[in-house]
VOPAGU-2260 file (C-alpha; in pm, 1 decimal, decimal comma):
REM VOPAGU-2260
SITE   aa  ch    i         X         Y         Z
SITE  UNK   A    0    -522,8    2740,9    -944,6
SITE  UNK   A    1    -500,3    2369,3   -1000,3
SITE  UNK   A    2    -846,7    2257,0   -1125,8
SITE  UNK   A    3    -893,9    1825,5   -1064,5
SITE  UNK   A    4    -921,0    1628,5   -1381,6
SITE  UNK   A    5   -1310,4    1531,3   -1435,8
SITE  UNK   A    6   -1410,3    1237,1   -1260,2
SITE  UNK   A    7   -1485,1    1018,8   -1539,0
SITE  UNK   A    8   -1126,7    1104,7   -1670,1
SITE  UNK   A    9    -989,7     739,8   -1651,8
SITE  UNK   A   10   -1331,2     547,3   -1763,8
SITE  UNK   A   11   -1214,5     510,1   -2139,2
SITE  UNK   A   12    -866,7     403,2   -2051,2
SITE  UNK   A   13    -729,4      58,9   -2053,0
SITE  UNK   A   14    -660,8     -76,1   -1673,2
SITE  UNK   A   15    -417,2    -397,9   -1598,8
SITE  UNK   A   16    -533,6    -647,9   -1327,7
SITE  UNK   A   17    -837,8    -648,8   -1339,6
SITE  UNK   A   18   -1127,7    -921,5   -1242,7
SITE  UNK   A   19   -1297,9   -1103,1   -1499,5
SITE  UNK   A   20   -1639,2   -1043,5   -1348,6
SITE  UNK   A   21   -1829,5    -819,6   -1604,0
SITE  UNK   A   22   -2053,7   -1057,4   -1724,5
SITE  UNK   A   23   -2195,7   -1166,5   -1362,2
SITE  UNK   A   24   -2557,9   -1074,2   -1321,5
SITE  UNK   A   25   -2506,9    -889,8   -1011,3
SITE  UNK   A   26   -2226,3    -683,1   -1138,6
SITE  UNK   A   27   -2436,5    -400,5   -1217,7
SITE  UNK   A   28   -2642,9    -387,2    -871,4
SITE  UNK   A   29   -2289,0    -386,0    -710,1
SITE  UNK   A   30   -2160,8     -95,5    -868,4
SITE  UNK   A   31   -2488,1      91,3    -807,2
SITE  UNK   A   32   -2468,6       1,5    -446,6
SITE  UNK   A   33   -2129,7     156,4    -426,2
SITE  UNK   A   34   -2232,8     470,8    -595,8
SITE  UNK   A   35   -2450,7     541,5    -385,5
SITE  UNK   A   36   -2274,0     438,8     -61,5
SITE  UNK   A   37   -2135,1     677,8     213,2
SITE  UNK   A   38   -1733,3     748,6     166,3
SITE  UNK   A   39   -1606,9     536,5     385,8
SITE  UNK   A   40   -1308,3     856,9     485,0
SITE  UNK   A   41   -1385,6    1230,9     490,9
SITE  UNK   A   42   -1189,2    1500,8     318,0
SITE  UNK   A   43   -1112,4    1646,0     613,0
SITE  UNK   A   44    -961,8    1327,4     752,6
SITE  UNK   A   45    -754,6    1303,0     417,0
SITE  UNK   A   46    -641,2    1656,1     415,6
SITE  UNK   A   47    -530,3    1570,5     806,6
SITE  UNK   A   48    -327,9    1291,9     657,6
SITE  UNK   A   49    -178,7    1505,9     405,1
SITE  UNK   A   50     -35,6    1762,9     643,2
SITE  UNK   A   51     137,3    1498,1     836,3
SITE  UNK   A   52     291,7    1357,2     523,9
SITE  UNK   A   53     383,2    1695,5     421,7
SITE  UNK   A   54     565,9    1725,6     752,2
SITE  UNK   A   55     784,1    1418,6     627,7
SITE  UNK   A   56     823,3    1582,7     324,5
SITE  UNK   A   57     978,1    1876,5     436,2
SITE  UNK   A   58    1211,2    1671,3     684,7
SITE  UNK   A   59    1051,8    1711,8    1012,8
SITE  UNK   A   60     916,3    1363,5    1074,7
SITE  UNK   A   61     868,7    1008,9     995,9
SITE  UNK   A   62     635,7     777,0     870,0
SITE  UNK   A   63     574,8     390,9     900,6
SITE  UNK   A   64     385,0     218,2     674,5
SITE  UNK   A   65     250,3    -152,2     757,7
SITE  UNK   A   66      38,2    -413,5     806,3
SITE  UNK   A   67     -69,8    -754,0     624,2
SITE  UNK   A   68      10,3    -843,6     242,1
SITE  UNK   A   69    -363,1    -931,5     189,7
SITE  UNK   A   70    -662,3    -823,0     431,9
SITE  UNK   A   71    -905,8   -1146,9     522,6
SITE  UNK   A   72   -1243,0   -1062,3     574,2
SITE  UNK   A   73   -1250,8   -1255,5     886,9
SITE  UNK   A   74   -1010,7   -1032,8    1037,6
SITE  UNK   A   75   -1222,0    -695,9    1079,4
SITE  UNK   A   76   -1332,2    -766,4    1422,2
SITE  UNK   A   77   -1219,0    -500,1    1737,3
SITE  UNK   A   78    -995,1    -746,6    1838,3
SITE  UNK   A   79    -733,7    -795,4    1511,2
SITE  UNK   A   80    -762,8    -418,5    1426,1
SITE  UNK   A   81    -661,7    -343,3    1817,2
SITE  UNK   A   82    -359,1    -610,6    1753,4
SITE  UNK   A   83    -256,0    -461,8    1406,8
SITE  UNK   A   84    -262,2    -132,3    1525,9
SITE  UNK   A   85     -91,5    -215,2    1814,2
SITE  UNK   A   86     191,5    -352,1    1611,3
SITE  UNK   A   87     201,8      -8,6    1380,6
SITE  UNK   A   88     216,4     137,5    1700,1
SITE  UNK   A   89     551,7     -65,3    1835,3
SITE  UNK   A   90     738,5     -13,0    1517,6
SITE  UNK   A   91     648,6     390,7    1501,4
SITE  UNK   A   92     757,2     407,3    1834,9
SITE  UNK   A   93    1109,2     195,6    1755,5
SITE  UNK   A   94    1139,3     448,6    1459,9
SITE  UNK   A   95    1077,1     733,8    1728,5
SITE  UNK   A   96    1358,5     662,3    1954,6
SITE  UNK   A   97    1590,7     618,3    1689,5
SITE  UNK   A   98    1548,0     896,6    1422,9
SITE  UNK   A   99    1447,9    1152,1    1687,8
SITE  UNK   A  100    1166,1    1260,1    1519,3
SITE  UNK   A  101     755,4    1195,6    1544,2
SITE  UNK   A  102     652,2     913,4    1338,6
SITE  UNK   A  103     286,4     913,0    1140,2
SITE  UNK   A  104     143,9     596,3    1123,0
SITE  UNK   A  105     -40,6     414,3     881,7
SITE  UNK   A  106    -153,8      49,1     817,0
SITE  UNK   A  107    -213,1    -126,9     518,5
SITE  UNK   A  108    -544,8    -167,3     671,1
SITE  UNK   A  109    -929,5    -115,9     610,6
SITE  UNK   A  110    -918,3    -205,6     208,0
SITE  UNK   A  111    -611,7    -440,8     115,7
SITE  UNK   A  112    -837,0    -696,5       5,5
SITE  UNK   A  113    -719,5    -690,6    -311,8
SITE  UNK   A  114    -389,3    -813,2    -523,2
SITE  UNK   A  115    -174,0    -831,9    -844,0
SITE  UNK   A  116     -38,0   -1113,2    -953,9
SITE  UNK   A  117     222,0   -1194,0   -1228,7
SITE  UNK   A  118      12,9   -1484,0   -1366,0
SITE  UNK   A  119    -374,4   -1531,3   -1394,3
SITE  UNK   A  120    -379,6   -1925,3   -1307,7
SITE  UNK   A  121    -166,6   -2132,8   -1046,5
SITE  UNK   A  122    -126,1   -2501,7    -984,7
SITE  UNK   A  123    -261,3   -2633,0    -705,5
SITE  UNK   A  124    -187,5   -3019,9    -641,6
SITE  UNK   A  125    -169,0   -3086,9    -963,8
SITE  UNK   A  126    -525,1   -2906,6   -1053,7
SITE  UNK   A  127    -509,7   -2557,5   -1289,4
SITE  UNK   A  128    -674,1   -2284,6   -1127,7
SITE  UNK   A  129    -748,6   -1874,5   -1126,9
SITE  UNK   A  130    -522,0   -1734,2    -947,5
SITE  UNK   A  131    -612,7   -1601,3    -595,6
SITE  UNK   A  132    -637,3   -1209,5    -625,4
SITE  UNK   A  133    -803,6   -1104,4    -262,8
SITE  UNK   A  134   -1098,5   -1104,7     -79,2
SITE  UNK   A  135   -1262,4    -854,3    -286,4
SITE  UNK   A  136   -1183,9   -1055,0    -608,7
SITE  UNK   A  137   -1220,1   -1459,4    -471,1
SITE  UNK   A  138   -1200,7   -1674,5    -190,9
SITE  UNK   A  139    -816,1   -1853,3    -125,3
SITE  UNK   A  140    -960,5   -2206,1    -116,5
SITE  UNK   A  141    -827,8   -2477,6    -342,7
SITE  UNK   A  142   -1180,9   -2484,9    -580,7
SITE  UNK   A  143   -1264,3   -2388,1    -893,5
SITE  UNK   A  144   -1591,7   -2282,2    -773,5
SITE  UNK   A  145   -1387,8   -2065,2    -471,3
SITE  UNK   A  146   -1188,9   -1863,0    -775,3
SITE  UNK   A  147   -1477,0   -1757,1    -938,3
SITE  UNK   A  148   -1458,5   -1360,9    -967,6
SITE  UNK   A  149   -1742,2   -1245,6    -761,2
SITE  UNK   A  150   -1833,2    -904,3    -753,4
SITE  UNK   A  151   -2078,4    -905,6    -442,8
SITE  UNK   A  152   -1748,4    -939,7    -286,7
SITE  UNK   A  153   -1694,7    -530,9    -293,9
SITE  UNK   A  154   -1986,1    -497,1    -106,4
SITE  UNK   A  155   -1850,5    -726,7     154,0
SITE  UNK   A  156   -1508,0    -513,2     118,8
SITE  UNK   A  157   -1679,4    -188,8     176,2
SITE  UNK   A  158   -1882,4    -326,6     526,7
SITE  UNK   A  159   -1538,1    -471,4     647,1
SITE  UNK   A  160   -1380,5    -155,0     575,8
SITE  UNK   A  161   -1662,9      52,6     753,9
SITE  UNK   A  162   -1600,4    -144,0    1074,1
SITE  UNK   A  163   -1242,9    -110,3    1061,4
SITE  UNK   A  164   -1253,8     234,3     975,5
SITE  UNK   A  165   -1461,3     345,3    1263,4
SITE  UNK   A  166   -1260,5     173,9    1511,9
SITE  UNK   A  167    -957,4     377,8    1363,8
SITE  UNK   A  168   -1125,0     679,9    1369,0
SITE  UNK   A  169   -1184,7     634,2    1735,8
SITE  UNK   A  170    -813,8     544,7    1795,1
SITE  UNK   A  171    -705,5     809,9    1597,8
SITE  UNK   A  172    -876,3    1079,5    1876,9
SITE  UNK   A  173    -725,2     842,5    2135,4
SITE  UNK   A  174    -345,5     898,4    2015,9
SITE  UNK   A  175    -391,7    1272,8    1929,0
SITE  UNK   A  176    -396,2    1287,9    2312,8
SITE  UNK   A  177     -56,1    1127,1    2353,9
SITE  UNK   A  178     132,4    1298,8    2087,6
SITE  UNK   A  179      57,4    1001,6    1853,1
SITE  UNK   A  180      22,0    1042,5    1473,1
SITE  UNK   A  181    -250,4     824,0    1326,2
SITE  UNK   A  182    -366,4     542,7    1239,3
SITE  UNK   A  183    -414,9     585,1     900,6
SITE  UNK   A  184    -576,1     341,9     646,4
SITE  UNK   A  185    -444,1     283,7     320,6
SITE  UNK   A  186    -442,4      17,7      34,8
SITE  UNK   A  187    -325,2     -31,1    -341,6
SITE  UNK   A  188    -638,7      98,7    -485,0
SITE  UNK   A  189    -636,8    -180,7    -755,3
SITE  UNK   A  190    -988,6    -290,8    -848,4
SITE  UNK   A  191   -1123,7      24,3   -1059,0
SITE  UNK   A  192   -1533,1    -104,3   -1013,1
SITE  UNK   A  193   -1477,3     -47,0    -623,8
SITE  UNK   A  194   -1224,5     252,4    -591,6
SITE  UNK   A  195   -1410,9     429,2    -895,2
SITE  UNK   A  196   -1754,3     362,6    -728,7
SITE  UNK   A  197   -1617,7     534,0    -420,0
SITE  UNK   A  198   -1520,8     864,0    -600,0
SITE  UNK   A  199   -1707,2    1179,0    -409,7
SITE  UNK   A  200   -1703,6    1517,2    -603,1
SITE  UNK   A  201   -1704,4    1820,2    -458,0
SITE  UNK   A  202   -1880,4    2069,8    -658,6
SITE  UNK   A  203   -1814,2    2392,6    -442,4
SITE  UNK   A  204   -1469,1    2284,2    -365,5
SITE  UNK   A  205   -1429,1    2182,7    -771,2
SITE  UNK   A  206   -1235,4    1844,4    -566,8
SITE  UNK   A  207   -1307,0    1509,6    -530,2
SITE  UNK   A  208   -1205,9    1211,3    -269,0
SITE  UNK   A  209   -1138,5     905,2    -329,2
SITE  UNK   A  210   -1374,9     765,1     -35,9
SITE  UNK   A  211   -1231,6     394,2       1,2
SITE  UNK   A  212    -942,6     485,9     212,4
SITE  UNK   A  213    -701,8     760,8     339,4
SITE  UNK   A  214    -404,4     696,0     138,4
SITE  UNK   A  215    -421,5     480,5    -181,3
SITE  UNK   A  216    -155,2     370,5    -367,7
SITE  UNK   A  217    -103,0     276,1    -715,2
SITE  UNK   A  218     114,5     -62,7    -779,6
SITE  UNK   A  219     414,7    -132,9    -981,0
SITE  UNK   A  220     210,2    -373,1   -1197,3
SITE  UNK   A  221     -29,5     -49,6   -1273,5
SITE  UNK   A  222     135,6     245,7   -1317,2
SITE  UNK   A  223     142,9     322,5   -1671,0
SITE  UNK   A  224      83,9     670,3   -1753,9
SITE  UNK   A  225    -163,1     637,5   -1999,1
SITE  UNK   A  226    -378,3     362,5   -1817,4
SITE  UNK   A  227    -628,0     408,2   -1595,5
SITE  UNK   A  228    -481,0     388,0   -1230,3
SITE  UNK   A  229    -260,7     657,7   -1280,0
SITE  UNK   A  230    -605,6     916,2   -1411,7
SITE  UNK   A  231    -759,1     772,1   -1110,2
SITE  UNK   A  232    -496,9     898,0    -852,5
SITE  UNK   A  233    -490,9    1199,7   -1057,9
SITE  UNK   A  234    -816,7    1317,0    -998,2
SITE  UNK   A  235    -852,2    1265,1    -671,2
SITE  UNK   A  236    -739,4    1507,5    -341,4
SITE  UNK   A  237    -600,6    1238,4    -114,9
SITE  UNK   A  238    -229,0    1229,7     -69,8
SITE  UNK   A  239    -122,5     927,0    -302,9
SITE  UNK   A  240     168,5     712,2    -337,9
SITE  UNK   A  241     349,2     529,6    -626,6
SITE  UNK   A  242     520,9     239,1    -610,4
SITE  UNK   A  243     890,5     215,8    -813,8
SITE  UNK   A  244    1050,2     -72,2    -921,6
SITE  UNK   A  245    1404,3    -113,5   -1104,4
SITE  UNK   A  246    1230,6    -148,2   -1451,0
SITE  UNK   A  247    1126,4     230,8   -1440,5
SITE  UNK   A  248    1358,7     485,7   -1632,4
SITE  UNK   A  249    1387,4     817,6   -1525,7
SITE  UNK   A  250    1134,8     974,4   -1749,0
SITE  UNK   A  251     856,2     768,5   -1680,0
SITE  UNK   A  252     917,9     808,6   -1319,6
SITE  UNK   A  253     902,7    1254,0   -1399,5
SITE  UNK   A  254     531,5    1129,8   -1616,5
SITE  UNK   A  255     467,2    1000,9   -1322,8
SITE  UNK   A  256     522,9    1266,0   -1065,9
SITE  UNK   A  257     415,3    1509,3   -1321,3
SITE  UNK   A  258      67,8    1346,4   -1333,7
SITE  UNK   A  259      14,7    1260,8    -966,0
SITE  UNK   A  260     156,5    1606,1    -812,8
SITE  UNK   A  261     150,2    1850,4   -1089,9
SITE  UNK   A  262     157,6    2158,3    -799,5
SITE  UNK   A  263     487,6    2016,8    -651,4
SITE  UNK   A  264     261,4    1999,0    -310,7
SITE  UNK   A  265     462,4    1844,3      -8,4
SITE  UNK   A  266     281,8    1555,1     130,0
SITE  UNK   A  267      67,5    1507,4    -196,6
SITE  UNK   A  268     291,8    1228,7    -365,5
SITE  UNK   A  269     491,6     955,1    -167,8
SITE  UNK   A  270     729,0     778,4    -398,2
SITE  UNK   A  271     763,0     410,0    -267,9
SITE  UNK   A  272    1081,4     217,6    -394,7
SITE  UNK   A  273    1092,0    -129,9    -411,2
SITE  UNK   A  274    1444,1    -260,4    -570,5
SITE  UNK   A  275    1544,4    -568,5    -487,7
SITE  UNK   A  276    1871,0    -624,6    -302,4
SITE  UNK   A  277    2061,2    -686,0    -635,1
SITE  UNK   A  278    1899,2    -408,8    -816,9
SITE  UNK   A  279    1918,7    -128,0    -564,6
SITE  UNK   A  280    2268,3      44,5    -611,9
SITE  UNK   A  281    2221,5      62,2    -952,1
SITE  UNK   A  282    1833,5     154,0   -1043,8
SITE  UNK   A  283    1797,0     388,1    -789,7
SITE  UNK   A  284    2053,7     728,5    -804,9
SITE  UNK   A  285    1935,0     824,7   -1162,8
SITE  UNK   A  286    1578,5     804,3    -998,6
SITE  UNK   A  287    1673,1    1002,5    -753,3
SITE  UNK   A  288    1871,2    1268,0    -937,3
SITE  UNK   A  289    1554,5    1275,4   -1162,6
SITE  UNK   A  290    1278,2    1411,8    -922,5
SITE  UNK   A  291    1576,8    1567,6    -733,2
SITE  UNK   A  292    1632,9    1753,7   -1057,9
SITE  UNK   A  293    1274,4    1844,9   -1152,2
SITE  UNK   A  294    1185,6    1992,7    -750,3
SITE  UNK   A  295     913,4    1736,4    -668,8
SITE  UNK   A  296     905,6    1768,0    -285,7
SITE  UNK   A  297     815,9    1402,4    -243,6
SITE  UNK   A  298     794,7    1170,2      24,1
SITE  UNK   A  299    1108,9     940,0     -16,5
SITE  UNK   A  300     970,4     561,6     120,1
SITE  UNK   A  301    1140,8     215,0     127,5
SITE  UNK   A  302     997,4    -105,2      56,6
SITE  UNK   A  303    1215,0    -328,8      86,8
SITE  UNK   A  304    1018,7    -619,7      79,1
SITE  UNK   A  305     867,8    -669,5    -258,8
SITE  UNK   A  306    1236,0    -696,5    -495,9
SITE  UNK   A  307    1333,6    -969,8    -222,9
SITE  UNK   A  308    1077,4   -1256,8    -238,3
SITE  UNK   A  309    1258,4   -1565,8    -313,0
SITE  UNK   A  310    1096,4   -1961,2    -308,7
SITE  UNK   A  311    1256,3   -2175,6     -18,0
SITE  UNK   A  312    1418,8   -2487,1     -43,2
SITE  UNK   A  313    1054,6   -2653,1      40,9
SITE  UNK   A  314     895,2   -2421,1    -230,1
SITE  UNK   A  315     723,3   -2147,0     -38,9
SITE  UNK   A  316     770,6   -1782,9     -61,2
SITE  UNK   A  317    1003,8   -1595,2     190,6
SITE  UNK   A  318    1239,9   -1315,4     249,6
SITE  UNK   A  319    1539,0   -1275,5     402,1
SITE  UNK   A  320    1572,9   -1045,8     666,3
SITE  UNK   A  321    1936,5   -1001,2     538,3
SITE  UNK   A  322    1832,9    -909,6     192,7
SITE  UNK   A  323    1572,4    -621,8     308,6
SITE  UNK   A  324    1875,0    -461,0     549,1
SITE  UNK   A  325    2095,4    -487,2     274,5
SITE  UNK   A  326    1804,7    -297,4      62,0
SITE  UNK   A  327    1677,0     -61,2     300,7
SITE  UNK   A  328    2019,6      63,2     379,8
SITE  UNK   A  329    2139,6     132,0      33,2
SITE  UNK   A  330    1816,2     362,5      14,3
SITE  UNK   A  331    1913,0     539,9     253,6
SITE  UNK   A  332    2266,9     617,7     109,7
SITE  UNK   A  333    2161,3     694,3    -194,6
SITE  UNK   A  334    1877,7     935,7     -94,0
SITE  UNK   A  335    2067,5    1090,9     164,4
SITE  UNK   A  336    2354,2    1142,3     -38,9
SITE  UNK   A  337    2099,3    1336,0    -325,1
SITE  UNK   A  338    2010,4    1567,6      33,9
SITE  UNK   A  339    1691,4    1421,7      74,0
SITE  UNK   A  340    1541,3    1331,1     371,8
SITE  UNK   A  341    1441,8     932,7     412,8
SITE  UNK   A  342    1049,2     937,3     494,3
SITE  UNK   A  343    1020,7     590,7     600,4
SITE  UNK   A  344     973,4     243,5     513,2
SITE  UNK   A  345     671,8      30,6     362,5
SITE  UNK   A  346     668,8    -292,4     525,2
SITE  UNK   A  347     403,7    -598,6     520,7
SITE  UNK   A  348     419,1    -725,9     874,6
SITE  UNK   A  349     203,2   -1006,0    1068,3
SITE  UNK   A  350      57,2    -834,6    1426,1
SITE  UNK   A  351      27,8   -1264,4    1541,6
SITE  UNK   A  352     340,6   -1446,2    1550,5
SITE  UNK   A  353     443,6   -1622,8    1258,3
SITE  UNK   A  354     721,9   -1799,6    1089,8
SITE  UNK   A  355     720,9   -1630,1     674,9
SITE  UNK   A  356    1003,6   -1468,7     702,1
SITE  UNK   A  357    1357,8   -1605,3     717,0
SITE  UNK   A  358    1514,2   -1423,3     982,1
SITE  UNK   A  359    1911,3   -1318,0    1036,0
SITE  UNK   A  360    2016,7   -1662,3    1114,5
SITE  UNK   A  361    1947,8   -1729,2     758,7
SITE  UNK   A  362    1730,4   -2091,7     864,2
SITE  UNK   A  363    1429,3   -2183,3     660,3
SITE  UNK   A  364    1371,5   -2507,9     864,3
SITE  UNK   A  365    1086,1   -2283,9    1048,2
SITE  UNK   A  366     891,3   -2179,8     798,9
SITE  UNK   A  367     601,6   -2428,8     762,8
SITE  UNK   A  368     498,1   -2380,0    1182,8
SITE  UNK   A  369     294,5   -2106,2    1145,3
SITE  UNK   A  370     284,4   -1993,6     768,1
SITE  UNK   A  371     -69,1   -1810,1     771,5
SITE  UNK   A  372     -11,7   -1518,0     506,7
SITE  UNK   A  373    -315,5   -1504,3     230,2
SITE  UNK   A  374     -10,6   -1441,2       5,5
SITE  UNK   A  375     323,3   -1319,6      22,2
SITE  UNK   A  376     503,4   -1386,2     352,6
SITE  UNK   A  377     517,1   -1131,0     621,5
SITE  UNK   A  378     755,8   -1025,8     882,2
SITE  UNK   A  379     681,2   -1051,6    1243,8
SITE  UNK   A  380     684,2    -727,6    1440,0
SITE  UNK   A  381    1053,7    -849,1    1612,1
SITE  UNK   A  382    1201,8    -873,4    1256,7
SITE  UNK   A  383    1056,0    -567,3    1162,5
SITE  UNK   A  384    1216,6    -385,5    1427,8
SITE  UNK   A  385    1523,1    -576,4    1358,0
SITE  UNK   A  386    1489,5    -394,7     987,4
SITE  UNK   A  387    1429,3     -46,8    1152,5
SITE  UNK   A  388    1694,8     -77,2    1401,9
SITE  UNK   A  389    1929,9    -169,1    1110,1
SITE  UNK   A  390    1792,1     127,8     922,1
SITE  UNK   A  391    1780,8     398,0    1139,7
């Protein structure tokens, strides 16, 4: 029987993409508050989600994981949550109708407050500033003071997440009566001070829980085998995900599978592939063959968004729906060609009407009309529905 690693196994390991706030006078106090706080999710909830993901891994269901690129602290109220859940439900219902299977609903919600970034600074209106890293770390406002990392924001993230998770809990009870599976919470487990502060160990069962979310994932920039993020998610009993990009080699991927799913439990590990339209056909097949040969019963999920970000003529970041469709279709061709079940899609989708991604007609002229994202461009529900139609 597997024994989990010690809950502190990650503490001595290096970690990428961490805020520089250790010298803040309230840093230690914030860590103490997190360690003494109630977990935001329960062992039972995480286990139930794991069972649902096992159905996906075994080919008997699908999954939609969708929501904001970066959540806002100012959108934790009931009305915002209702709109976000409605968007996820619309996409899941669409997929269910096309695929003829039940669809598990997971939101990028109740904790997606921190973002990895490709550079530590950016230039805004000729001024060099620390880059915005999500509301858990700093503010998007264009000023030196606003961009300073502040560990107190982890406490604000905790309370905002708690408000949303309470709403999701009630919605899951209501949804179960209608046969819907979810909604569940997920976010990238990026800021280790926050995530580690919410790990809870059960001495009776010997299992640990990451109490910050139901479904944490590791990002492409933090999936190093000998680093803290992998050790952390290897130590907890939640179902977990890992983003896989085109630079991943088969040996590294098998190392990740061995660390995160050593017992080959269906539903334990979701591999979220974000290749890019131009890379997927060459990079994906050897990775799929390696995982299939090793016998890991993973959930195969496509994230067609993160490998397809580009700059529009006006300089803003955008994504073309045609690129997303091309990648998701190729993903399905490769995975099904290997005899495996395409589990679903991981998407950044806005609940409101926005103009951040370019639709099927390829017109960039409307991008600035309602460009509201805190970080990367999101699809509208209509655009995401077109992507699902084209994929399934």
